[in-house]
C-alpha positions, 0 to 999 in steps of 0.5 A, a space after each residue: 336735845 335730840 337732834 331732829 334735822 334731816 342729817 340727824 334723821 338720815 343718819 338714824 334711817 341708815 342705822 335701822 336699815 342696817 338691820 332691816 329693809 325699808 318697809 313698802 308703801 302701797 297705793 291700794 286701788 280697792 281702798 281707793 274705790 272705797 274711800 274716794 281718794 288715792 290711798 297709800 298704806 305704809 306697812 309697818 306690819 312688815 318688820 321683823 317684829 310686826 310693828 314700827 316700834 322695832 325701829 326706835 328701839 335701834 336707835 334707843 339702844 344705841 344711844 344707851 350703850 353709847 352714853 351709859 356704857 356701864 349698863 348691863 341690862 334693861 327693863 320696861 313694861 309693855 303689852 307687847 310691841 314695844 317689848 318686842 322691839 326693845 327685847 330685839 335690839 337690847 339682845 343684839 347689843 349684848 343686854 339682858 332684858 326683863 319684860 314686865 306685863 299685866 296678867 291677861 296679856 296676849 299669849 302670842 305677844 309674851 311668846 314672841 317676847 320670850 323667843 326673842 330672849 326676854 325674861 318676862 314676868 307677869 304682874 298686876 292686871 293693868 299696864 299701870 301695875 306692870 309699870 310700877 313692878 318694873 320701876 321696883 325691879 329696875 331699882 332693886 336689880 339695877 337695870 335701866 328702865 326704858 320709857 315708852 316715849 324718848 327722843 331717841 325713839 322718835 329718831 328711829 320711827 321717823 325713818 318710816 316717815 322719811 321712806 314714806 314721804 321719799 316715796 310719795 312726797 305730794 300727799 295732802 294728809 297722813 293719818 297716824 296712830 297715837 299712843 305715847 306719841 313716838 309715830 306721830 312725832 316721828 312723821 312729823 319730824 320727818 315731814 318737817 325736815 324734808 320741808 313738805 306741806 303735808 297735813 299730819 293727823 293724830 288718831 285715837 280711840 274714842 274710848 281713851 282720847 286723852 291725847 286728843 283732848 290734850 292736843 286741843 286744850 293745850 294741857 295734859 289731861 288724862 282718862 281714868 280708864 280705857 274701853 277698847 280692844 286697841 291696846 296700842 293706842 290705850 293711853 290714859 295719860 299723854 307724855 308731856 314731851 310728845 305733847 310739847 313736840 306735836 302739839 303746835 305741829 299736828 293738824 288735828 285728832 281724830 277719834 274712832 270707835 271700837 266698831 269703826 276700828 273692827 270695821 277697818 280691820 275687816 276692810 283692810 283684809 278684804 281690800 288688801 288681805 293685810 291683817 291689822 291689829 287694832 291700833 294698827 287699824 285706827 288710822 284707816 278707820 279715821 280716813 273712812 270717818 273722813 272720807 267725804 273731806 279726803 275725797 279726790 286727795 292723795 292720802 296715806 295711812 299708817 298700818 302701825 302693827 299687825 300683832 292681833 290676837 288670833 281669837 280677837 281676829 277671828 271674831 273681828 274677821 267674823 263680823 263682830 267687835 270685841 268687847 273688853 272690861 272696863 279696865 285701866 290703860 297705859 
C-alpha cells in the first residue's frame, strides 16, 4: 500500500514542485460577503494544464517508470483533464501516449491533449465505450493502461492539500469536488498527515450522485446514467479503493444541481474573475447551498479546474444552464 505519511506526502510535493510552482489560495472578500463566512479558494485552475490532475500524473509516471521500466507507452481513457495531465508527464518521461475520448468530447480539451503530444483516438459516444476501447488497445499494442484512480495519483494530488493547509491551517471546512476520488482522498490524506481537525466534505452532482449514496450506504452503489454538464464529476460507479479510504474519513457529502453549478460559475466570474469549468465550481455551489450552516466560519473551496468549453461558458455567463442529453457517464 502506498505510504500516505507526512514524510511521503512532502516527498511527493517536492517532486510536483520541481515541475510546477504551488498554486495560490486566496481569501476573496466578495465571496465572503456573499456567503457570510471567510472563503478561501484553492486555485487549481492555475496549473499548467488548468486542473489539479497534473499533480498526480507526475507522481504516477515516476512510480510507473520505476516499477515497470520495460513500459514504452501508456494509454488511458478520459474526457480531458486526466488525459492532459498524463500526456504531459508521460511525454516528459519519454513514453508514447495514446488517449481515447468519446465522440463529442470538448474540442478545446482534444486540441490541448494533441498539443501536449498525445495520439488521440475518438471512439464511442460515452466514457464507458472509450474506456473499453482503451483496454482493448492496451492489450493489442502492449501499452500500459493508466487508471483514473490510483494511490500514487493520490500522493501527488495531496500536494495541493498540503499547500492549502500550510497556508491556512485553521480552516473549519473544505469542500472538494468528487469524481473518481483522488482529490477528496488527497485532501483527507494531507489533513490527517498534518494532524488537523478540518472537516472535509465531498461534493457531487445531484444528477449523478453515486459517490454520495455509496458513502452514506457504506458500499458501492452505481448510477446508470448522468444528466450533468459537469463532466469531471459525472462518475456512475465509484472506485472501491477510493471509497475504502474516504468512507471512514470524510465528514459528509453534498449534492448540487446543474442550476446551482451554473450559478457558482457566474459567482466565480463576478467575485474573482476566474472562470471555472462545471466540476471546478461544484465546491462553491455546495458552500452556497450550506451558507447558513457555514456563517461566520473559515471555509475553503477547491476550484479544481478551469477547462470549460467556450460555447458552454458563454451560455452560462449569459445566465443559462446548459442542458445535456441523458447519457452514460464515467
